[in-house]
matplotlib code that plots the C-alpha trace (Angstrom):
import matplotlib.pyplot as plt

x = [0.0, 1.5, 1.6, 3.1, 5.3, 5.6, 9.0, 8.9, 8.9, 6.1, 4.1, 4.7, 3.7, 0.4, -0.3, 0.5, -1.8, -4.6, -4.1, -4.0, -7.1, -9.1, -8.2, -9.1, -11.8, -13.1, -12.8, -14.9, -12.8, -9.6, -10.9, -11.9, -8.5, -6.5, -8.5, -7.9, -4.1, -4.3, -6.2, -3.7, -0.8, -2.5, -2.9, 0.7, 1.8, -0.1, 1.1, 4.4, 5.0, 1.9, 4.2, 6.3, 10.1, 11.3, 15.0, 16.2, 19.0, 21.3, 20.4, 18.0, 15.4, 11.8, 8.5, 6.0, 2.3, 0.0, -3.0, -5.1, -2.6, -0.1, 2.3, 3.6, 7.3, 8.2, 10.5, 9.4, 10.2, 9.7, 6.6, 5.1, 6.4, 8.3, 6.8, 9.6, 7.5, 4.0, 4.5, 2.3, 3.0, 3.8, 6.6, 10.3, 10.3, 14.0, 14.8, 12.5, 13.5, 17.3, 17.2]
y = [0.0, 3.3, 6.0, 9.4, 10.8, 14.5, 16.1, 18.3, 21.3, 20.0, 19.2, 22.8, 24.1, 22.2, 23.7, 27.2, 26.8, 25.6, 28.5, 31.1, 29.6, 29.6, 33.3, 34.3, 31.9, 30.1, 26.7, 24.8, 26.0, 25.1, 21.6, 21.2, 22.5, 20.3, 17.3, 18.2, 18.4, 15.0, 13.4, 14.8, 13.4, 10.0, 10.3, 11.2, 8.3, 5.9, 7.5, 9.2, 10.1, 12.4, 15.2, 17.2, 17.2, 20.4, 21.2, 24.0, 26.4, 24.4, 21.2, 19.6, 17.5, 17.0, 16.0, 18.9, 18.3, 21.4, 21.6, 24.7, 27.6, 25.3, 22.6, 19.4, 18.9, 15.2, 12.4, 8.9, 6.1, 2.4, 2.8, 5.8, 9.4, 11.6, 15.1, 17.7, 20.9, 22.2, 25.7, 28.4, 28.9, 32.6, 31.8, 31.8, 28.0, 27.6, 29.5, 27.2, 24.0, 24.7, 25.3]
z = [0.0, -1.1, 1.6, 2.2, 5.0, 5.8, 6.7, 9.8, 7.5, 5.4, 8.6, 9.7, 6.2, 6.5, 10.0, 8.7, 5.7, 7.9, 10.4, 7.6, 6.0, 9.3, 9.8, 6.3, 5.1, 8.2, 9.8, 7.3, 4.3, 6.3, 6.9, 3.3, 2.0, 4.4, 3.3, -0.3, 0.4, 2.2, -0.8, -3.2, -1.2, -1.3, -5.0, -5.5, -3.2, -5.4, -8.7, -7.9, -11.6, -11.5, -10.3, -12.7, -12.1, -10.4, -10.1, -7.8, -8.8, -6.5, -8.3, -5.8, -7.7, -6.5, -8.0, -7.9, -7.7, -7.6, -5.3, -5.5, -4.9, -3.2, -4.5, -2.9, -3.4, -2.8, -3.5, -4.4, -1.9, -1.9, 0.3, -1.6, -1.3, 1.2, 1.1, 1.7, 1.6, 0.8, -0.6, -2.0, -5.7, -5.2, -2.7, -3.6, -4.1, -4.4, -1.2, 0.8, -1.0, -0.7, 3.1]

ax = plt.figure().add_subplot(projection="3d")
ax.plot(x, y, z, "-o")
ax.set_aspect("equal")
plt.show()
């Protein structure tokens, strides 16, 4: 069974996204968006090639899978995927991925 694992940074990203969404759009929207991200992570775990390759300026390579205004950045594993970050598409992606 394919599964996903969140890095500590990705877990924090998810919590930050939820908190922002609650403040700006309400609890119901936050719960729906968080569920959408979780469902997208499960889809990517089952079909790791669904993401498009993304290479940072420093040469780090990830798969990128867009969800709403955010993107999952992950690496395939034997058991599914390892999600490195969940970032808003307007962020400086390389700066956050090359940390």
